[in-house]
N, C-alpha and C positions, 0 to 999 in steps of 0.2 A: 187567576192568574194574570200577571199583567205585562206588558212591554216595556221591555227598556229601553234606552235612546239608542243605544249601538244596533238594536232590534234580536236582540237577545232574551227570549225571554226566561224571565225573571219568576218566583215563585213569591204568592204574599203571603207577608207573616199571622198564622192565625193561633189566636192567643189559646185555643182550647184543644190544639191538636200537642202531644207530648213532642217533647224534644229530646236527642240521643246526646249526653252529657258528651261534649268533646273531649279527642283526646285515648278516647277506647276503644282495643279493639271492636269489632263487629263477630271475629270466629270467638271460636275459644281458643284457650290459650295455647302456644305450642309445647310440645314435650322435648323436657333439653335433649342432647343428643346424648349417645354411650361415647365413653370415651375411645373406644374401639371406633367409630365411626368418625371420629373428628382426629382421630392416627391419620385412617386410611386416606382421609381429604386431605390433609396436607401433606400426605408422600404423593401423591396423584400431582397436586400444587408444584412443589417442587420438583418432581420428574418432567412436568411438564416443560417447568421455566427450562431446566436444564437441558432438553432436547430441543428448544426456541434456540439457546445460545449458542450450543454446538454446531445449528443449521447454519446461523447468521455467521459464526467462526469460518467454520467449512465453505461458503457459497458470497459470503456478502463480504466481512472485515472481517480480521485477523489482526491480533497483534502481537509485535516480534521486538525483541529485547536485542540492541545494537550490543556486537562480540569482540569489537574489535575497534582501532584508531583510523579506521581506511576513509571516513567519510569526516571526521575531523576537518573546519571547525563546526561544522553542518549538524551532525551527529557525534556523540559524544560516548563514551561506552559503558555501559548500562542504562543509555536512552532507552526507552521503549515508545515503538510507533504504533500507528494504526494502518493498515493496509488494503485500499479497496481490489479485491477479490473480482468484482462483477465487470469494471469496465473494458478491463480485455475480454473479455466477450463480445462487446461491441465495438471495439476498437482498439487503433495499434497505440503503441505507447510515443508520448510524445520527448523530443530532443530536449535535453533541460529537467527533465521531472526525475527525480529517485523513485527506482523501484527495486524488488524482492524478487531475485530469480534462482536457478538452479545454472549454474556454471557447468560447462564440457566437464566430463568426466576425469579430465587429466589436467584440473585446475591445481590441484596441489602441486604437482609434481612441473608446474609452469611450461607443460607442452602443448606446441600450437600444433593444431592440425596433422594432416595424416605424416607427415613425418616432422621431426624433432627441429624446435625453432628455435635458437641462442638469441636475448636480446643483445644484438650487436652494433647499439648507436647507428642502427642505420634506420631500419623501421620495424614499426609495432607488428603483430601479427594478425595478421589476415583473413583466416582460416581456422575455426576449430575444430579440435575433435569430436566426431561426431557422435559421442556417446555422453547423455545427461546423467549428470551427476547425483545424489540423495543429497548434498549439501547446501543450501540456501545462504545467498550472498546477499548484499545489500550496496546498489552503485548507482552514479547517477549517468542515465544516456546523453552519451556524447553526440552520437552520430547514429542516422538510420539506413535501409538499403539504398544503396546507388551513391549515397555520400562518398564523398574525396575528404580522408584528413592527414596532416602531419603535427608533430608535437614540437613544442621549441621551447623550453627552461616549464617546463610543466601546462603551459597553455597548449588547448586546443586550436589548430586553425582548420577549420571546415568549409567545405566546396560542397552547398548543399545542390543537391541533384538535380541538374538544370540550368545551375546557375554558373558564372564564367569567372569568377574570382573568392577566393578565400577569404572567412573571415574568423578574425580572435575571436573563440567565445566568450561570453561576462565572466570577469572572475573574480567578482565581489563572495563570493562562496568560496574558493581555495583555496587551500594552504601552497605558499611558494615550494618548486621543487628545490631549486637550485642545478648543479650541473653534473646532477649521476646520469648514466647511462638511460634509464631509462625514462628522467625526464627530456630528451635531446634524441625524438626519432625523426628527424627530418626529412625521409622520404614517403612521401605520399603514397598513402593504402587507401585502397574504394572497399566499402561494405560489401558484402554480397546480398541479394534481395532475401527478404526476408530475414534479415540480423542486425542486430542491435551492438554498436559500439558503446561497453559500460565502463566507469573509471569510479576512482575514488576521488573526494575532493582532498585529502591529503595524500596529494599528485607526489611525495616521495617514499610514502609508507603504505601505498596500497595494491596488493595483488589483482589486477583487475584486466581486462581485454587486452590490454598492451601485451602482455605474457601468453594466454591460451585464446586468445583472440575474441570477436563478436557473436551473440550470442542469439539463438532461435526465437522466433516471439512465440515460441508452441512454450517454451522452458519460463517464459515471462508469468509469475504467480501474481503483482500485480501492484498498483503505484503506493508508495507512504502519500498519506493524507494529510496527518495527524501527528504529533505526539503531544502523549499524555503524562509523561513521569520523568522525570522530577516535575514538579510544580513548575522551578523557576522558568522550565525551558517549554509549557504546555502552547501551544500555537498548530497553527497551520501552514502548510507548505505552499 
């Protein structure tokens, strides 16, 4: 035996010692598996993969398909998005983010709060029916707890809680609204604690919080973080 330069002990060659041919197994050859065993292994692998996919979808990230034009031009009909479900366990929604949620039970009838409310050109709905719908909507959060808002020509003017003045939202993502009643609700309302005001980017054609009120935090499923279909619109938000 000799010692190499890096301290590892190396075995000196011995011409009299037979060497094992390289590339040959030292053990006995493995017997081929039966077709039944191979099939069982494949079934187990597929079952585990499906189980992991379902767990990820249920707890982490879930895909959704956009069913209407209420979020145009940001999201179009048939577009697919990925929604982060985990973040809602650790933080509140962010004003300006796009979220998937359950609306109030009376959203389809555009009923506001404990008493019926009609869009009358003065104020948006400030209180939802206190029952959750099984439907799933996707909208943008435009105001949060304690904020005051009013709407003029489809633009949201927001005075954040603790601030003294109203600021107009960034409008690069919204579709012009016009002069219809839902586009001009100039009497300010205050968003209740633990609630979020949701609006579609297509302000003239969106069924949203203006009609049925802000959404409780507990009804929000998660934030849309990316779009993966169609290929021409792949990207992150």
